[in-house]
C-alpha positions in Angstrom: -3.2 2.6 10.0 -7.4 1.3 10.7 -9.0 0.5 8.0 -11.6 2.9 6.8 -14.9 1.3 6.9 -17.4 2.7 4.7 -20.4 5.3 5.7 -17.7 6.3 8.5 -16.4 9.4 6.7 -15.0 7.2 4.3 -16.7 7.0 0.2 -16.7 3.9 -1.1 -14.0 5.4 -3.8 -11.2 6.0 -0.5 -12.3 2.7 1.1 -11.6 0.8 -2.3 -8.4 3.0 -2.9 -7.2 1.8 0.5 -7.7 -1.8 0.1 -5.7 -1.6 -3.4 -3.0 0.3 -1.6 -2.9 -2.2 1.2 -2.7 -5.4 -1.6 0.1 -3.4 -3.8 2.1 -3.0 -0.3 1.6 -7.0 0.3 2.9 -7.6 -3.1 5.7 -5.6 -3.0 7.4 -6.8 0.0 6.9 -10.3 -1.4 7.5 -9.5 -4.9 10.5 -7.9 -7.1 8.0 -5.4 -8.5 8.8 -1.7 -9.2 7.1 1.1 -8.2 5.6 1.9 -11.5 4.7 -1.1 -12.2 2.4 -1.1 -8.9 1.1 2.2 -10.1 -0.1 1.0 -13.0 -1.6 -2.0 -11.3 -3.6 0.4 -8.8 -4.6 2.2 -12.1 -2.9 5.2 -11.3 -1.3 6.8 -14.5 1.7 8.9 -12.4 4.1 7.8 -10.5 4.3 10.7 -8.6 0.5 10.6 -7.8 0.8 6.7 -6.6 3.9 8.4 -4.4 1.8 10.8 -3.1 -1.6 8.6 -1.9 0.5 6.0 -0.5 2.6 8.6 1.7 -0.2 9.7 2.5 -1.8 6.2 4.1 1.7 4.6 5.0 3.3 7.8 6.3 6.2 7.3 3.9 6.8 6.5 0.0 6.6 3.5 -1.3 10.6 2.4 -1.7 11.4 3.5 1.9 7.8 1.8 3.5 8.6 -1.2 2.2 12.5 -1.2 2.7 11.3 0.0 6.8 8.9 -3.5 6.5 11.5 -5.5 5.2 13.8 -5.0 7.8 11.2 -5.7 10.9 11.4 -9.3 12.1 9.4 -11.5 10.1 10.3 -9.3 7.0 7.3 -7.2 7.5 4.7 -9.8 6.2 1.6 -10.4 7.4 0.8 -14.2 8.7 -2.4 -15.9 8.4 -3.2 -17.3 12.4 -3.8 -20.7 12.2 
């Protein structure tokens, strides 16, 4: 999914939410943290709300998305180009 840009049909809050969810996705790929811990880190009091927002952004709930990403070559982790 393309990163929304501020000022382009996206509010600063939506942009911030996108960045936070993107960061949490990377953390779930590289660390053994559960969804409730991730939801709290992003600032959600409700795990179900976190799941809905995550699904909207990435097309699947966190557990399914992370499982799918880990099955990809390279484990779904984006490597920095040097």
